[in-house]
SERO-4910 file (N, C-alpha, C, O; in steps of 0.05 Angstrom, whole numbers):
BEGIN
 pado doro    nc1    nc2    nc3   cac1   cac2   cac3    cc1    cc2    cc3    oc1    oc2    oc3
  Unk    A     22    -31     -3     -3      2      0     15     20     -2     38     13      3
  Unk    A     12     47    -10     19     75    -14     19     86      6     -1     78     19
  Unk    A     32    104     18     20    128     45    -10    137     40    -26    138     59
  Unk    A    -18    145     13    -32    152      1    -60    136      4    -82    146     11
  Unk    A    -56    112     -1    -80     85      3    -81     93     30   -101    105     39
  Unk    A    -62     88     43    -59     87     83    -76    112     84    -99    107     90
  Unk    A    -73    135     80    -77    153     91   -118    148     84   -138    150     99
  Unk    A   -116    143     61   -152    132     52   -165    124     73   -184    132     87
  Unk    A   -156    111     72   -171     81     95   -169     98    128   -182     90    147
  Unk    A   -154    117    129   -161    133    154   -179    155    151   -190    163    172
  Unk    A   -183    166    129   -209    185    116   -234    175    111   -256    185    115
  Unk    A   -224    140     96   -255    135    100   -270    127    129   -294    127    131
  Unk    A   -252    120    150   -266    120    179   -267    138    191   -274    135    215
  Unk    A   -261    169    179   -268    200    195   -253    201    218   -262    211    238
  Unk    A   -216    185    215   -201    185    231   -172    206    226   -155    212    242
  Unk    A   -176    212    202   -159    231    200   -171    263    204   -182    275    186
  Unk    A   -167    273    230   -177    290    234   -166    319    230   -143    313    225
  Unk    A   -168    343    229   -153    370    226   -165    390    245   -189    393    243
  Unk    A   -152    407    266   -156    429    279   -127    441    298   -104    446    290
  Unk    A   -134    442    319   -107    440    337   -101    418    358   -117    422    376
  Unk    A    -90    403    361    -84    379    374    -66    372    396    -43    380    391
  Unk    A    -68    359    421    -49    362    434    -33    327    428    -46    306    428
  Unk    A    -16    328    426     -6    293    418      4    290    450     12    303    469
  Unk    A     -3    256    440     12    242    465     35    255    478     33    261    502
  Unk    A     52    258    468     85    276    474     83    296    475    101    310    466
  Unk    A     65    306    484     44    331    492     59    360    471     64    380    485
  Unk    A     66    363    436     63    367    416     44    378    413     26    371    428
  Unk    A     41    398    393     22    403    386     17    406    346     31    419    331
  Unk    A     -7    390    340     -1    386    314    -35    396    294    -55    382    298
  Unk    A    -38    415    277    -61    418    257    -76    387    246    -94    384    229
  Unk    A    -61    366    260    -66    342    247    -69    321    272    -55    322    292
  Unk    A    -92    301    267    -81    285    292   -108    248    275   -132    248    268
  Unk    A    -91    231    275    -96    202    270   -113    182    291   -105    161    302
  Unk    A   -132    190    291   -159    178    305   -164    156    306   -186    145    309
  Unk    A   -127    139    304   -137    108    305   -162     90    307   -176     75    293
  Unk    A   -160    100    335   -192     80    351   -206     79    323   -205     57    312
  Unk    A   -218     95    311   -240    101    291   -234     78    262   -249     72    243
  Unk    A   -206     69    268   -187     51    249   -197     25    252   -210     11    236
  Unk    A   -187     19    275   -189     -7    282   -212    -11    298   -216    -34    305
  Unk    A   -228      6    307   -256     -6    313   -270    -29    288   -286    -47    289
  Unk    A   -256    -19    269   -268    -33    239   -249    -58    228   -230    -53    213
  Unk    A   -254    -81    236   -242   -103    232   -239   -105    202   -223   -123    201
  Unk    A   -242   -101    186   -243   -103    150   -227    -89    148   -208    -98    135
  Unk    A   -224    -63    157   -206    -39    162   -170    -48    174   -148    -48    162
  Unk    A   -178    -56    204   -151    -63    210   -139    -90    194   -114    -90    192
  Unk    A   -151   -110    183   -148   -129    170   -141   -120    148   -146   -140    135
  Unk    A   -134   -104    134   -127    -94    109   -100    -78    114    -79    -77    102
  Unk    A   -106    -70    130    -76    -46    130    -53    -66    144    -30    -61    136
  Unk    A    -59    -96    169    -53   -111    180    -34   -133    164    -15   -144    174
  Unk    A    -47   -136    131    -45   -160    125    -21   -146     99     -3   -159     90
  Unk    A    -26   -113     92     -3   -102     76     21   -100    101     44    -99     93
  Unk    A     17    -99    123     48    -93    135     65   -111    148     88   -110    155
  Unk    A     41   -134    149     51   -161    150     69   -175    120     84   -194    114
  Unk    A     63   -164    115     76   -180     78    103   -170     74    122   -184     67
  Unk    A    105   -135     83    129   -117     79    146   -134    110    167   -147    105
  Unk    A    138   -134    138    148   -156    156    161   -175    153    183   -178    163
  Unk    A    147   -192    134    151   -220    129    189   -218    100    211   -228     96
  Unk    A    175   -201     92    195   -194     78    224   -188     78    241   -191     61
  Unk    A    227   -174    112    242   -159    126    250   -174    144    269   -189    140
  Unk    A    242   -173    162    254   -194    182    251   -236    181    263   -252    195
  Unk    A    235   -239    163    231   -269    165    209   -278    178    187   -268    172
  Unk    A    211   -293    194    197   -319    209    194   -297    237    214   -286    247
  Unk    A    172   -293    247    167   -284    269    143   -298    294    120   -304    290
  Unk    A    160   -300    321    142   -317    340    120   -303    356     98   -312    364
  Unk    A    133   -279    360    119   -262    385    119   -237    375    141   -226    372
  Unk    A     92   -221    368     78   -194    362     77   -174    392     56   -174    405
  Unk    A     97   -160    400     94   -147    425     89   -114    428    102    -97    416
  Unk    A     71   -109    444     63    -82    442     56    -67    463     52    -77    485
  Unk    A     54    -43    459     45    -27    483     17    -11    485      6      6    472
  Unk    A     11    -27    508    -21    -18    519    -28     14    522    -26     28    542
  Unk    A    -35     20    501    -64     11    487    -62      9    457    -69    -11    445
  Unk    A    -51     31    445    -48     41    416    -23     10    409    -12     10    387
  Unk    A    -17     -5    422     -8    -33    396    -18    -61    410     -5    -82    408
  Unk    A    -40    -59    423    -55    -85    428    -72    -95    408    -76   -120    408
  Unk    A    -87    -78    386   -105    -90    369    -85    -87    344    -88   -105    328
  Unk    A    -64    -66    336    -52    -73    313    -37    -98    321    -38   -117    306
  Unk    A    -21    -98    345     -8   -120    352    -17   -144    348     -1   -161    339
  Unk    A    -43   -152    352    -53   -181    354    -72   -193    322    -79   -216    315
  Unk    A    -77   -163    307    -82   -170    279    -48   -169    265    -46   -190    251
  Unk    A    -29   -159    264     -6   -163    254     -1   -203    266      6   -221    251
  Unk    A     -4   -205    287      4   -235    295     -9   -253    280      2   -272    269
  Unk    A    -41   -244    282    -58   -267    266    -57   -269    236    -71   -285    223
  Unk    A    -37   -250    222    -32   -251    198     -5   -267    196      2   -281    178
  Unk    A      7   -260    218     43   -273    220     38   -302    223     52   -318    210
  Unk    A     22   -310    237     17   -342    248     29   -338    277     43   -356    287
  Unk    A     25   -318    289     41   -326    318     29   -307    345     12   -289    346
  Unk    A     43   -318    363     29   -312    386     25   -273    389     41   -258    378
  Unk    A     -4   -262    412      3   -229    411     16   -219    438      9   -239    451
  Unk    A     25   -208    451     23   -197    485     23   -170    481     22   -159    459
  Unk    A     23   -158    504     14   -128    512     28   -129    540     27   -144    560
  Unk    A     44   -101    533     60    -88    557     35    -76    570     18    -75    553
  Unk    A     25    -66    597     16    -42    610     37    -28    629     58    -36    640
  Unk    A     23     -5    628     35      6    650     33     -5    675     14    -19    682
  Unk    A     55      4    692     59    -10    714     72     16    739     95     17    745
  Unk    A     58     29    746     80     57    766     98     66    742    122     68    739
  Unk    A     79     70    728     93     88    707    108     82    685    116     96    667
  Unk    A    113     49    691    132     37    674    127     13    654    123     -6    668
  Unk    A    125      7    631    114     -5    621    129    -44    632    153    -48    630
  Unk    A    114    -63    641    120    -85    636     95   -111    625     71   -112    623
  Unk    A    113   -126    619     94   -151    611     80   -167    636     92   -171    657
  Unk    A     50   -175    634     31   -187    662     19   -205    653     32   -220    638
  Unk    A    -10   -212    658    -25   -234    664    -10   -269    638    -17   -285    621
  Unk    A     11   -260    653     23   -291    649     39   -291    609     51   -309    596
  Unk    A     32   -266    604     58   -261    587     85   -269    586    102   -256    599
  Unk    A     96   -295    570    127   -290    562    130   -291    542    117   -286    522
  Unk    A    160   -301    547    173   -303    514    191   -319    521    198   -311    543
  Unk    A    205   -338    513    217   -362    524    248   -351    500    249   -334    483
  Unk    A    267   -368    509    297   -358    496    301   -379    464    298   -403    460
  Unk    A    312   -352    443    316   -362    420    284   -351    408    282   -350    384
  Unk    A    260   -343    426    242   -329    403    245   -310    397    251   -292    414
  Unk    A    239   -303    361    242   -279    359    218   -259    357    197   -266    347
  Unk    A    223   -229    370    203   -217    375    198   -190    366    214   -173    372
  Unk    A    174   -182    351    169   -164    333    163   -142    351    158   -153    372
  Unk    A    162   -111    354    150   -101    373    132    -80    347    141    -70    326
  Unk    A     97    -80    364     78    -70    347     70    -38    353     74    -29    375
  Unk    A     60    -22    335     49      9    353     34     13    333     39      3    311
  Unk    A      9     33    340     -5     33    317      3     57    306      4     56    281
  Unk    A     13     87    319     29    102    310     53    116    320     55    121    344
  Unk    A     73    124    301     92    136    310     94    158    315     77    169    301
  Unk    A    107    179    330    108    211    333    139    210    335    157    210    319
  Unk    A    137    207    370    169    203    391    174    182    386    198    182    378
  Unk    A    167    160    384    180    132    398    182    132    422    196    115    432
  Unk    A    170    150    436    171    134    476    164    121    484    174    115    506
  Unk    A    134    103    469    121     85    475    145     64    466    161     53    481
  Unk    A    143     60    439    168     41    426    193     34    446    198     13    457
  Unk    A    206     60    447    230     58    468    220     40    490    223     16    487
  Unk    A    204     51    519    199     39    536    188      7    525    190    -11    542
  Unk    A    179      1    501    174    -32    503    196    -39    506    203    -50    526
  Unk    A    215    -33    483    239    -52    483    260    -51    509    278    -67    515
  Unk    A    252    -28    522    268    -29    556    250    -55    567    261    -76    574
  Unk    A    225    -50    567    204    -81    583    210    -99    567    199   -119    576
  Unk    A    221   -105    544    232   -137    535    257   -138    543    263   -161    546
  Unk    A    276   -124    549    310   -120    563    309   -149    575    326   -165    571
  Unk    A    278   -154    595    280   -160    620    271   -187    613    264   -200    633
  Unk    A    269   -203    588    256   -229    577    276   -234    565    296   -221    557
  Unk    A    263   -263    564    295   -266    539    280   -265    508    260   -252    506
  Unk    A    292   -281    482    287   -278    463    303   -251    451    317   -237    465
  Unk    A    298   -248    419    307   -243    412    290   -203    397    270   -208    383
  Unk    A    294   -182    398    269   -163    391    289   -162    356    313   -158    356
  Unk    A    272   -167    329    293   -163    303    277   -132    284    278   -120    262
  Unk    A    263   -129    310    249   -103    312    229   -101    311    214   -117    322
  Unk    A    216    -68    289    190    -59    306    169    -51    279    174    -42    257
  Unk    A    149    -56    289    125    -50    262    104    -27    276     94    -28    298
  Unk    A    100      0    251     69     12    256     58     18    227     68     13    205
  Unk    A     31     32    231     14     23    214     12     51    209     -8     57    195
  Unk    A     26     70    216     35     95    205     59    117    234     55    127    256
  Unk    A     85    113    214    109    131    222    104    157    213    108    164    190
  Unk    A     90    180    239     83    207    237    113    224    236    114    247    227
  Unk    A    130    215    244    151    229    249    171    233    214    188    249    208
  Unk    A    162    214    200    176    218    164    207    199    180    228    210    175
  Unk    A    210    179    195    239    171    197    250    178    220    268    165    230
  Unk    A    240    201    231    258    212    256    262    209    270    283    217    279
  Unk    A    243    191    286    233    191    300    259    159    315    258    138    302
  Unk    A    273    161    334    293    146    359    259    122    370    243    127    388
  Unk    A    261     98    350    246     80    370    261     61    379    249     40    386
  Unk    A    303     60    383    309     35    391    309     11    387    311     -5    405
  Unk    A    305      3    354    299    -19    339    303     -7    316    304     18    314
  Unk    A    304    -21    296    303    -17    271    262     -8    264    246    -19    279
  Unk    A    253      7    247    228      7    253    221      6    216    233     19    199
  Unk    A    193    -17    210    181    -27    187    159     -7    189    150     -9    212
  Unk    A    143     17    171    123     27    171    106     22    150    117     18    129
  Unk    A     78     21    150     65     17    123     58     40    111     47     41     89
  Unk    A     64     63    128     62     95    119     88    112    135     97    104    156
  Unk    A     98    139    121    114    150    128    105    179    117    106    189     95
  Unk    A     98    185    133     80    217    134    100    239    159    112    232    179
  Unk    A     97    267    145    120    278    160     93    306    170    101    329    169
  Unk    A     70    301    178     53    320    192     64    340    218     68    334    241
  Unk    A     68    366    204     78    384    227     65    373    254     46    359    261
  Unk    A     91    389    267     76    388    302     91    401    313    113    402    303
  Unk    A     88    416    335    110    449    343    106    442    377     90    426    385
  Unk    A    125    458    396    122    462    416     98    478    420     87    493    404
  Unk    A     92    469    454     66    489    458     74    517    461     60    537    462
  Unk    A    104    515    464    107    551    471    113    560    445    117    584    446
  Unk    A    115    548    413    125    563    401    101    546    364    105    531    345
  Unk    A     79    560    376     49    552    361     56    571    332     65    594    333
  Unk    A     52    561    317     36    577    288     19    594    294     -1    584    306
  Unk    A     19    624    290     -7    639    297    -34    628    287    -52    628    304
  Unk    A    -41    617    259    -61    606    255    -62    576    280    -80    565    269
  Unk    A    -58    568    291    -58    541    305    -62    555    328    -83    548    339
  Unk    A    -45    577    341    -51    595    364    -83    603    369    -91    608    392
  Unk    A    -93    602    357   -113    618    354   -135    598    350   -157    606    344
  Unk    A   -128    574    354   -154    546    365   -149    537    380   -126    531    387
  Unk    A   -183    530    395   -173    521    423   -167    488    422   -182    473    410
  Unk    A   -137    477    438   -124    451    431   -151    428    441   -169    435    456
  Unk    A   -148    409    432   -163    383    442   -142    365    449   -122    366    434
  Unk    A   -141    345    470   -123    319    473   -146    291    469   -153    276    488
  Unk    A   -153    290    442   -161    265    431   -148    236    440   -162    215    439
  Unk    A   -118    235    452   -107    204    448   -114    200    481   -124    216    496
  Unk    A   -106    178    485   -100    160    508    -76    166    530    -82    157    552
  Unk    A    -50    179    529    -35    176    545    -38    190    570    -37    213    561
  Unk    A    -39    192    591    -46    213    614    -69    203    623    -67    204    648
  Unk    A    -94    192    615   -120    178    628   -112    175    649    -89    166    653
  Unk    A   -132    182    672   -135    169    692   -141    145    691   -144    132    712
***
């Protein structure tokens, strides 16, 4: 799939929003990808993840476990694992740190792929890499549906994205005038109680 074909799926789902948004990183952007609207539709999730799974198989070969951070990595991680014919696990925040709980395990020699929905700064990805360091197995790389950093984010491993875009984002203290005039909305999940 091309970048435009991936963004078309987001548009069809009403998930490509324009306005003034506070991203999970705290940065501000005139564009927000409300991926929950895409992942609430199994046919769209399957279409995107099947295309990404094909790229991942070509790049990394056999994967034994797909691991992602909650919340954003749960659905794409599960669907990628289904497409790749392997297990899916996820890490959750416990006292501010990602941990694998619920009996999830990785055995020595298993090849692990990290999955996330959207990458902006790579923070959740890096935290997942750190959580996996406490477990046996080999992190072979990472995957996301959309890399909105345009390849600039440090995710702590090699990243394969289905689409790579470069939507503008700004520090809250350095907004362009047209964005500063709009009220800011925080539609993401990080920081929710």
